[in-house]
C-alpha positions as CSV (number, residue, x, y, z in Angstrom):
1,M,195.2,127.2,158.4
2,I,192.0,128.7,157.0
3,F,190.7,125.3,156.0
4,F,191.5,124.0,159.5
5,M,189.6,126.8,161.2
6,A,186.7,126.3,158.9
7,G,186.6,122.7,159.8
8,C,186.6,123.5,163.5
9,V,183.7,125.9,163.0
10,M,181.8,123.2,161.1
11,I,182.4,120.7,163.9
12,F,181.2,123.2,166.5
13,I,178.0,123.8,164.5
14,F,177.2,120.1,164.2
15,R,178.1,119.2,167.8
16,V,176.8,122.2,169.7
17,F,174.7,124.7,167.6
18,L,172.5,122.2,165.7
19,P,171.3,120.3,168.8
20,V,170.5,123.6,170.5
21,M,168.6,124.8,167.5
22,A,166.7,121.5,167.3
23,L,165.8,121.9,171.0
24,I,164.6,125.4,170.4
25,L,162.6,124.4,167.3
26,S,161.0,121.6,169.1
27,F,159.0,124.0,171.2
28,D,157.4,125.3,168.0
29,S,156.8,121.8,166.6
30,P,153.0,121.3,166.1
31,A,153.2,117.7,167.3
32,N,154.6,118.7,170.7
33,A,152.9,122.1,171.3
34,A,149.7,120.7,172.7
35,G,150.2,116.9,172.6
36,G,147.8,116.0,169.9
37,S,148.0,114.4,166.4
38,I,145.6,114.5,163.5
39,S,143.9,111.3,162.2
40,W,141.5,111.1,159.4
41,R,139.3,108.8,157.4
42,L,136.8,109.0,154.5
43,E,133.2,109.4,155.5
44,N,132.1,107.2,152.6
45,P,134.9,105.2,151.1
46,F,132.7,103.2,148.8
47,R,131.0,105.4,146.3
48,Y,128.7,102.6,145.0
49,L,126.6,103.2,148.1
50,S,125.5,106.8,148.4
51,D,124.6,106.8,152.1
52,A,127.6,106.5,154.5
53,K,125.4,104.9,157.2
54,H,125.3,101.7,155.1
55,I,129.1,101.7,154.9
56,D,129.2,102.2,158.7
57,L,127.3,98.9,159.2
58,H,130.1,97.0,157.5
59,R,132.9,99.1,158.9
60,E,131.7,98.6,162.5
61,V,131.4,94.8,162.1
62,Y,134.8,94.6,160.4
63,A,136.5,96.7,163.1
64,N,135.3,94.3,165.8
65,L,136.5,91.1,164.1
66,S,138.8,88.9,166.1
67,I,142.3,88.0,164.8
68,E,141.1,84.6,163.6
69,E,138.1,86.2,161.9
70,R,140.4,88.6,160.0
71,L,142.0,85.7,158.2
72,Y,138.7,85.6,156.2
73,P,137.2,89.1,156.8
74,I,134.5,89.1,154.2
75,L,133.1,85.7,155.2
76,S,133.3,86.7,158.9
77,V,131.5,90.0,158.3
78,E,128.8,88.2,156.3
79,R,128.2,85.6,159.0
80,R,128.0,88.2,161.7
81,L,125.5,90.2,159.7
82,A,123.5,87.1,158.8
83,K,123.1,86.1,162.4
84,A,121.8,89.5,163.3
85,L,119.8,89.9,160.1
86,P,118.8,86.5,158.7
87,R,116.5,88.0,156.2
88,G,119.5,89.9,154.8
89,W,121.3,93.2,155.3
90,A,120.9,94.5,151.7
91,A,117.2,95.3,151.6
92,P,117.5,98.8,153.2
93,V,120.6,99.6,151.3
94,L,119.1,99.0,147.8
95,K,117.6,102.5,147.4
96,N,121.0,104.1,148.0
97,V,122.9,102.1,145.3
98,C,124.8,104.3,142.9
99,N,125.2,102.2,139.8
100,G,127.8,102.6,137.1
101,H,124.9,102.7,134.6
102,P,121.1,103.3,134.8
103,G,119.1,100.8,136.8
104,A,115.5,100.8,138.1
105,N,116.4,99.9,141.7
106,G,119.4,102.2,142.1
107,G,119.6,105.6,143.8
108,C,121.9,107.3,141.2
109,D,123.9,106.8,138.1
110,L,127.6,107.3,138.2
111,S,127.8,107.8,134.4
112,K,125.7,111.0,134.9
113,N,127.5,112.2,138.1
114,S,131.0,111.4,136.6
115,I,132.9,108.2,137.3
116,T,135.8,110.3,138.5
117,P,135.1,112.0,141.8
118,S,135.5,115.7,142.2
119,D,136.0,115.5,145.9
120,H,135.6,113.3,149.0
121,M,134.1,114.0,152.4
122,V,136.7,113.6,155.1
123,V,136.3,113.2,158.9
124,A,139.3,114.3,160.9
125,S,139.9,114.3,164.6
126,L,142.7,114.9,167.2
127,D,144.2,111.8,168.9
128,G,145.8,112.2,172.3
129,V,144.4,115.7,173.0
130,G,145.1,115.2,176.7
131,D,144.2,118.3,178.6
132,L,143.2,120.5,175.7
133,K,140.2,122.5,176.7
134,G,137.9,124.8,174.7
135,N,138.0,125.1,171.0
136,C,140.5,124.3,168.3
137,V,140.9,126.0,164.9
138,W,141.3,123.8,161.9
139,K,142.6,125.2,158.6
140,V,142.0,123.4,155.3
141,R,144.1,124.5,152.3
142,A,143.9,123.0,148.9
143,A,147.2,121.9,147.3
144,R,146.2,123.5,144.0
145,K,145.5,127.2,143.7
146,T,142.7,126.6,141.3
147,L,140.8,124.7,144.0
148,R,140.6,127.5,146.6
149,K,136.9,126.9,147.0
150,Y,137.9,124.0,149.3
151,N,139.8,126.3,151.7
152,R,138.1,126.8,155.0
153,E,138.5,127.4,158.7
154,I,136.6,125.3,161.2
155,R,136.2,126.1,164.9
156,G,135.0,123.6,167.4
157,A,135.7,121.6,170.5
158,C,139.2,120.0,170.3
159,D,137.8,116.5,171.1
160,A,135.1,116.7,168.4
161,P,135.6,115.5,164.8
162,V,135.4,117.9,161.9
163,R,134.0,117.3,158.4
164,F,135.2,118.9,155.2
165,K,135.6,118.1,151.5
166,S,139.0,117.3,150.1
167,P,139.5,117.7,146.3
168,Y,140.3,114.5,144.4
169,R,143.2,116.2,142.6
170,G,146.1,117.2,144.8
171,G,144.4,116.9,148.2
172,V,144.8,119.5,151.0
173,S,147.1,120.5,153.9
174,L,145.3,120.3,157.2
175,S,146.5,122.1,160.3
176,V,145.0,122.6,163.8
177,R,145.8,125.3,166.5
178,H,144.8,125.7,170.1
179,N,144.9,129.1,171.7
180,G,147.0,130.3,168.8
181,D,149.6,127.5,169.4
182,P,150.1,124.9,166.6
183,V,149.0,121.4,167.5
184,D,149.6,119.4,164.3
185,E,149.8,119.7,160.5
186,I,149.5,117.0,157.8
187,R,149.2,116.6,154.1
188,L,146.0,114.8,153.2
189,K,145.4,113.1,149.9
190,V,142.7,110.5,149.1
191,K,143.6,107.4,147.1
192,D,140.6,106.7,144.9
193,I,140.8,103.4,142.9
194,F,138.4,102.3,140.1
195,V,137.2,98.7,140.2
196,V,135.1,97.2,137.5
197,G,133.1,93.9,137.7
198,M,132.3,91.9,134.6
199,G,131.0,88.4,133.9
200,D,128.2,85.9,134.3
201,S,125.8,84.8,137.0
202,F,128.5,83.8,139.4
203,A,129.8,87.3,139.2
204,S,126.4,89.0,139.4
205,G,125.4,87.3,142.6
206,E,122.6,85.2,141.2
207,G,120.6,83.3,143.9
208,N,121.0,86.2,146.4
209,P,118.4,88.9,145.8
210,D,118.8,92.1,147.7
211,V,115.2,91.8,148.8
212,A,114.1,88.1,149.1
213,V,110.5,87.0,148.6
214,T,108.3,86.8,151.7
215,F,105.8,84.0,152.1
216,S,102.4,83.9,153.7
217,R,102.0,82.2,157.0
218,E,98.5,80.8,156.2
219,R,98.1,80.7,152.4
220,S,99.4,77.9,150.1
221,A,99.6,77.8,146.3
222,V,98.5,75.2,143.6
223,Y,100.6,74.9,140.4
224,G,98.1,72.9,138.5
225,K,99.0,69.4,137.2
226,L,102.0,68.0,135.6
227,P,101.6,66.7,132.0
228,Q,101.5,63.2,133.6
229,G,98.6,64.2,135.8
230,A,100.1,64.7,139.3
231,L,98.6,67.6,141.3
232,L,101.1,70.2,142.4
233,A,99.5,71.6,145.6
234,G,100.4,72.8,149.1
235,Y,103.3,75.1,148.0
236,P,104.5,78.2,149.8
237,A,102.6,81.3,148.5
238,R,103.7,84.9,148.5
239,V,102.1,87.4,150.8
240,G,99.7,90.0,149.3
241,P,96.2,90.2,147.9
242,W,97.0,88.5,144.6
243,R,94.3,86.3,143.0
244,K,96.2,84.4,140.4
245,I,99.9,83.4,140.2
246,G,101.6,86.0,137.9
247,D,99.0,88.8,138.2
248,S,100.1,92.4,139.0
249,D,99.7,92.0,142.8
250,F,101.7,88.8,142.8
251,L,104.5,90.5,140.8
252,K,104.7,93.4,143.2
253,K,106.0,91.0,145.8
254,S,108.8,89.7,143.6
255,A,112.4,89.5,144.7
256,R,114.3,92.7,144.0
257,W,117.8,93.2,142.7
258,V,120.3,96.0,142.1
259,N,119.6,95.1,138.5
260,Q,116.5,93.0,138.0
261,A,117.2,91.8,134.4
262,C,120.7,90.6,135.2
263,H,120.0,89.4,138.8
264,R,122.8,91.6,140.0
265,S,123.2,91.6,143.8
266,L,124.9,93.4,146.6
267,Y,126.0,90.0,147.8
268,S,128.1,89.4,144.7
269,H,131.7,88.4,145.4
270,Q,132.9,91.2,143.1
271,L,131.0,93.9,145.0
272,R,132.1,92.4,148.4
273,T,135.7,92.5,147.2
274,A,135.5,96.1,146.2
275,L,133.7,97.0,149.5
276,Q,136.3,95.2,151.6
277,L,139.1,97.1,149.9
278,S,137.4,100.3,150.9
279,L,137.0,99.2,154.5
280,E,140.7,98.2,155.1
281,D,142.3,101.5,154.4
282,P,140.8,104.6,156.0
283,H,142.5,106.8,153.3
284,R,141.3,104.7,150.3
285,S,138.1,105.4,148.3
286,V,136.8,102.8,145.9
287,T,134.8,103.7,142.8
288,Y,133.0,100.6,141.7
289,A,131.0,99.8,138.6
290,D,129.4,96.4,138.0
291,F,128.2,95.0,134.7
292,A,128.0,91.2,135.3
293,C,124.8,89.6,134.1
294,A,123.3,86.2,134.6
295,G,123.6,84.0,131.5
296,A,126.4,86.0,130.0
297,E,129.0,84.4,127.7
298,I,132.2,85.9,126.3
299,T,130.5,86.3,122.9
300,Q,126.9,86.9,123.9
301,G,126.9,89.3,126.9
302,V,130.5,90.6,127.1
303,F,131.1,91.3,123.4
304,R,127.5,91.5,122.1
305,L,124.4,92.7,123.9
306,D,122.5,90.2,126.1
307,K,119.5,91.6,128.0
308,G,119.6,89.2,130.9
309,N,117.2,86.5,132.2
310,E,114.3,88.6,133.4
311,W,112.3,91.4,131.8
312,S,112.8,94.7,133.5
313,P,112.9,98.4,132.7
314,S,116.6,98.2,133.7
315,R,117.6,95.7,131.0
316,P,121.1,96.4,129.6
317,S,121.3,98.5,126.5
318,L,125.0,97.8,125.8
319,S,127.2,94.8,125.9
320,Q,129.5,94.6,128.9
321,L,132.6,95.9,127.0
322,S,130.7,98.8,125.6
323,A,129.1,99.6,128.9
324,V,132.5,99.8,130.7
325,A,133.9,102.0,127.9
326,N,130.9,104.3,128.2
327,V,131.3,104.7,131.9
328,Q,135.1,105.3,131.6
329,C,134.2,108.4,129.6
330,G,131.8,109.9,132.2
331,E,129.0,112.2,131.2
332,R,129.9,112.5,127.5
333,G,129.9,108.7,126.9
334,A,132.1,106.8,124.5
335,P,131.6,106.8,120.7
336,D,130.8,103.7,118.6
337,R,133.5,102.1,116.5
338,D,133.4,99.4,113.9
339,Y,135.5,96.3,114.3
340,P,135.0,94.1,111.3
341,H,138.1,92.0,111.8
342,A,139.7,92.7,115.2
343,F,138.1,90.0,117.3
344,H,137.0,87.0,115.2
345,L,140.6,85.7,115.1
346,N,140.8,84.9,111.4
347,G,137.3,83.3,111.4
348,A,137.8,81.2,114.5
349,I,134.9,83.1,116.2
350,P,132.6,84.1,113.3
351,Y,130.1,85.6,115.7
352,L,132.6,88.4,116.5
353,S,133.1,89.6,113.0
354,D,131.6,93.0,111.9
355,I,131.0,94.0,115.5
356,V,130.3,97.6,116.7
357,L,131.7,98.5,120.2
358,K,132.2,101.6,122.2
359,K,135.7,102.9,122.9
360,C,136.5,105.9,125.1
361,P,139.5,108.0,123.8
362,K,142.5,107.2,125.9
363,K,143.0,110.8,127.1
364,R,139.4,110.8,128.5
365,A,139.2,107.3,129.8
366,R,139.5,106.8,133.5
367,R,142.2,104.2,134.3
368,I,140.9,100.8,135.6
369,D,142.9,99.8,138.7
370,L,141.2,96.4,139.0
371,L,139.0,94.4,136.6
372,L,137.2,91.5,138.3
373,L,136.2,88.9,135.8
374,S,134.1,85.7,136.1
375,I,133.4,84.2,132.7
376,G,133.7,81.0,130.8
377,G,131.3,78.6,132.5
378,N,128.4,79.3,130.1
379,D,130.8,79.2,127.2
380,A,131.9,75.8,128.2
381,G,128.3,74.5,128.6
382,F,128.6,74.0,132.4
383,S,125.1,75.0,133.1
384,R,123.8,72.5,130.6
385,L,125.8,69.7,132.3
386,V,124.3,70.7,135.6
387,A,120.8,70.5,134.2
388,N,121.7,67.0,132.8
389,A,122.9,65.9,136.3
390,V,119.7,66.9,138.2
391,L,116.8,66.4,135.8
392,A,115.3,62.9,135.9
393,D,113.1,63.7,132.9
394,E,115.2,65.5,130.3
395,T,112.4,65.8,127.8
396,M,110.6,68.2,130.2
397,L,113.5,70.6,130.1
398,R,113.8,70.4,126.3
399,K,110.2,71.7,126.1
400,L,111.4,75.0,127.7
401,G,113.4,76.0,124.7
402,G,115.3,79.2,125.3
403,W,114.5,79.4,128.9
404,M,117.1,76.8,130.0
405,G,119.0,75.8,126.8
406,L,119.9,72.3,125.8
407,V,120.7,69.4,128.1
408,Y,123.7,67.4,127.3
409,G,126.5,65.3,128.7
410,A,130.3,65.7,129.1
411,D,131.2,64.5,125.6
412,Q,129.1,67.2,124.0
413,A,130.7,69.8,126.2
414,K,134.3,69.1,125.2
415,G,134.0,71.0,121.9
416,D,132.8,74.1,123.8
417,L,135.8,73.8,126.1
418,V,138.3,73.7,123.2
419,A,136.7,76.8,121.7
420,L,137.1,78.7,125.0
421,K,140.8,79.2,124.4
422,N,140.1,81.5,121.4
423,R,137.3,83.3,123.3
424,Y,139.7,84.2,126.1
425,K,142.3,85.3,123.6
426,S,139.8,87.6,121.9
427,L,138.6,88.9,125.2
428,N,142.2,89.7,126.3
429,R,142.7,91.7,123.1
430,A,139.5,93.7,123.8
431,L,140.3,94.4,127.4
432,H,143.6,96.0,126.4
433,N,142.5,97.8,123.3
434,L,139.0,98.9,124.2
435,L,139.4,99.6,128.0
436,H,143.0,100.8,127.9
437,I,144.4,98.3,130.4
438,P,148.2,98.5,129.8
439,W,149.7,95.3,128.3
440,S,152.5,95.6,130.9
441,Q,149.9,95.6,133.7
442,S,147.7,92.6,132.6
443,D,147.7,91.3,136.2
444,R,145.2,94.1,137.0
445,I,142.7,91.7,135.3
446,I,141.6,89.1,138.0
447,L,140.0,86.0,136.6
448,T,138.0,84.0,139.2
449,A,137.6,80.2,139.2
450,Y,134.3,78.5,139.7
451,P,133.7,76.7,143.0
452,L,133.2,73.0,143.4
453,L,129.5,72.2,143.3
454,S,128.9,68.6,144.5
455,L,132.0,67.4,146.4
456,L,131.7,66.0,149.9
457,D,134.1,66.9,152.7
458,D,136.7,64.4,151.6
459,G,137.2,66.4,148.5
460,K,136.8,63.4,146.3
461,S,133.3,61.8,146.7
462,I,130.3,63.2,144.9
463,C,126.9,63.9,146.4
464,P,124.8,60.7,146.5
465,D,121.8,60.0,144.2
466,G,118.6,61.4,145.4
467,K,116.2,64.3,145.8
468,A,117.9,66.1,148.8
469,G,117.2,69.8,148.4
470,M,115.2,69.1,145.2
471,G,111.8,68.1,146.4
472,V,110.2,71.2,144.9
473,L,109.5,69.3,141.7
474,E,109.3,65.6,140.9
475,A,111.5,66.0,137.8
476,F,114.6,66.9,139.9
477,S,116.8,64.1,141.1
478,L,120.6,64.3,141.4
479,S,122.6,61.6,139.6
480,T,126.0,60.9,141.2
481,I,127.4,59.7,137.9
482,K,126.2,62.7,135.9
483,A,127.2,65.1,138.7
484,G,130.7,63.5,138.6
485,D,130.8,64.1,134.8
486,A,130.0,67.8,135.5
487,E,132.8,68.0,138.2
488,K,135.3,66.5,135.7
489,L,134.4,69.1,133.2
490,A,134.7,71.7,135.9
491,E,138.2,70.5,136.6
492,Q,139.0,70.8,132.9
493,L,137.5,74.3,132.8
494,D,139.6,75.3,135.8
495,R,142.8,74.1,134.1
496,E,141.9,76.0,130.9
497,M,141.1,79.1,132.9
498,K,144.5,78.8,134.7
499,R,146.3,78.4,131.4
500,A,144.4,81.4,129.9
501,A,145.4,83.5,132.8
502,G,149.0,82.4,132.4
503,R,149.0,83.1,128.7
504,H,147.6,86.5,129.0
505,G,149.3,87.6,132.2
506,W,146.1,87.9,134.2
507,S,145.9,87.2,137.9
508,F,144.0,84.0,138.7
509,A,141.9,83.7,141.9
510,H,141.3,80.0,142.6
511,R,142.3,79.0,146.1
512,H,138.7,79.2,147.3
513,R,137.8,76.1,145.3
514,P,138.9,73.4,147.9
515,A,137.0,75.3,150.6
516,F,133.7,74.3,149.0
517,A,134.2,70.6,149.6
518,G,131.8,69.6,152.3
519,H,129.7,72.7,151.6
520,S,128.2,71.3,148.4
521,I,124.7,71.4,147.0
522,C,123.7,68.4,149.2
523,A,125.2,69.6,152.5
524,G,122.5,69.7,155.2
525,A,120.0,67.2,156.4
526,N,116.9,65.6,155.0
527,S,115.5,64.2,158.2
528,F,113.7,65.2,161.3
529,N,114.5,68.7,162.8
530,P,117.9,69.5,161.4
531,G,117.4,73.2,161.9
532,Q,115.6,75.3,159.5
533,A,118.6,76.7,157.6
534,D,120.1,73.3,157.0
535,D,116.8,71.5,156.2
536,L,117.0,70.3,152.7
537,R,113.2,69.7,152.4
538,I,110.6,72.0,150.9
539,P,107.8,73.2,153.1
540,K,104.4,71.8,152.1
541,F,100.9,72.5,153.5
542,Q,99.2,69.2,154.1
543,D,96.4,68.1,156.5
544,G,95.9,71.7,157.7
545,K,99.5,72.4,158.7
546,W,103.0,73.2,157.3
547,S,105.8,70.7,157.4
548,P,108.7,70.7,158.1
549,F,108.5,74.4,158.8
550,N,106.3,77.4,158.0
551,P,107.7,79.2,154.9
552,A,107.0,82.6,156.5
553,D,109.8,81.7,158.9
554,Y,112.3,81.0,156.2
555,Q,115.6,82.9,156.7
556,P,117.4,83.1,153.3
557,Y,120.6,84.5,154.6
558,S,121.0,82.6,157.8
559,P,124.4,80.7,157.9
560,R,124.1,77.1,156.7
561,A,126.2,74.1,155.9
562,R,125.7,74.3,152.1
563,W,127.2,77.2,150.1
564,F,125.0,76.6,147.1
565,R,121.3,77.3,146.5
566,T,119.3,74.1,146.0
567,P,116.2,74.2,143.8
568,N,114.2,74.3,147.1
569,D,116.3,77.2,148.4
570,A,115.9,79.0,145.1
571,Y,112.1,78.7,145.3
572,L,112.1,80.1,148.8
573,T,114.6,82.9,148.1
574,G,114.2,84.3,144.6
575,H,110.8,82.7,143.5
576,F,111.1,83.9,139.9
577,H,107.8,83.9,137.9
578,V,106.9,85.3,134.6
579,R,103.7,87.3,133.9
580,R,100.6,85.2,133.1
581,T,100.3,86.9,129.7
582,L,103.9,86.2,128.9
583,A,103.6,82.6,130.0
584,R,100.5,82.0,127.9
585,K,102.3,83.5,124.9
586,L,105.3,81.2,125.4
587,L,103.4,78.0,125.9
588,G,100.4,78.6,123.7
589,N,98.0,76.9,126.2
590,K,96.5,77.3,129.6
591,K,98.5,74.5,131.2
592,L,101.3,76.7,132.5
593,R,101.4,76.5,136.3
594,W,103.9,73.6,136.5
595,F,106.1,75.6,134.1
596,Q,106.0,78.5,136.6
597,L,107.0,76.1,139.4
598,L,110.0,74.9,137.3
599,L,111.1,78.5,136.7
600,A,110.6,79.4,140.4
601,S,113.1,76.7,141.4
602,T,115.7,77.2,138.7
603,Y,115.8,80.8,137.4
604,S,115.8,81.9,141.0
605,G,119.5,80.9,141.4
606,A,119.6,77.2,141.9
607,F,123.1,75.8,141.8
608,H,124.7,79.2,142.5
609,P,126.6,80.2,145.6
610,T,124.8,81.5,148.7
611,A,125.9,84.8,150.2
612,E,128.3,82.9,152.4
613,G,129.7,81.1,149.3
614,Q,130.1,84.5,147.5
615,A,131.9,85.8,150.6
616,V,134.3,82.8,150.5
617,I,135.1,83.6,146.9
618,A,135.4,87.3,147.7
619,D,138.0,86.7,150.4
620,Q,140.3,85.0,147.9
621,V,139.7,87.6,145.2
622,A,140.5,90.3,147.7
623,N,143.8,88.5,148.6
624,V,144.8,88.7,144.9
625,A,143.6,92.3,144.6
626,R,145.7,93.4,147.5
627,R,148.9,92.0,145.9
628,V,148.1,93.7,142.7
629,L,147.4,97.1,144.3
630,K,150.5,96.9,146.4
631,K,152.6,96.3,143.2
632,Y,151.3,99.4,141.6
633,R,150.9,101.8,144.5
């Protein structure tokens, strides 16, 4: 009987008392008291840029994309910005870059400020405030007692946003009241992920300087004579009071990069991937550190120090692996360790024996959430094959020695491709052991495939023989047969990269490759009035006028059909030159101007993706990154 009565009481409580209590409690519920709910976002979700206004530029454009544009958000944002700012959006941003390591053009150094954030600035507001008048009172309370310094009370108009810092560890509780009545209360915690970029020129953003060169409207330049005697006159000339090509005034007007030596750019697909990940989630912060460098190989550049292609005060002082390990450790840096036998794979890679690398102790090392990797092309000799495909006179290139390397065909490159398997194996070992990426989470490493360079829109045919896009120098002339050889090697390289990713458990981003067909190095027009962006000709000053357009009007970031920089584009965008004293030392004679012209049209990013091309790659890398982050959230 007692159990029966107890059961009745319980039924009464569930059926009558609890609903009544819920109704009573609902009047004290913060969400219903005044009809408002808290929403919040990070003021600056991308720590690589220290000024939030530069993030707002991308955030606003991204927010206004159409449904169709959001299928390829990074490319869509780039195209919108390029139409509004055809000279590029990165120039005003450059001084506010916060590198993962010292750089002459950056605004701060994350390794000095700590790669792990102490807090984040948050912007909160009330949605659906309705008829709330007057002021609201916001209370911020840190989740950890040791972080009470973040506790605060903020008074202000209910329809106005509030700003406050939230500690990285633990987050805060945030509540708001109006006239003493609770409105809403939430728990707020920022998700900060650490993204690292490593690799070669395709990773660094080569071909897309943050500040492109500006040319004079009236002045033209003469680059002397070719060894055969042809006069090189009527070329676009930089603005400024310079007297001789390569003097100090001339060099002041050089293209500028996030890192000058490595030609590291804000247009890099690795950076654009990290930036996009920060824009998509208002509660996610991205800490990004980039180490990619033009010319890098797995051996020379990633394992051992390579100082880049251009002299600069910001030249790397550590190999990429050591630089990442050093940043993982923050202010204290990582100690050196000797590795006499760890990476040469029983003598298969002799260059990696007796190597010294930095390694941060695991307890101190910040976890890497994503490692973006573009490497292998230089190891496989792809750049030398491209040179072979576009140089009519190979002997001229061979005179340049270390500037451009050797020129050879597909048969000579096969040996390099075979050796690449061991290089990837050794790199995999280093990424896990030196940088503490868990073996069970190898897919956090995203290897990116190289895009197709010379395929037409049918996806099979190769660009035709000729000088389209290469009129800057007589020595340039595309060979369809040799370009076809280069594409065959590129296919073999892609297959080896895919196999390496499979063997080591890496993620592989490669679905952007077919998109480049029809946007190749020869896309555009070489005839009358095609539109300046798609004109494949180089401007020349002849008979008192510029043709086909004035170089001062060149728009390096205007959308165009081709997603690769031609030698003409490279001359008009990066315009790389060495100092006159250095050029004399290298050549040993005064006949150097033609050499400068060759450098200006090759070392300025020829045969590398444009900003649009980088954005296409970034969209695919971001797709892969989202899947990885979702898996480990």
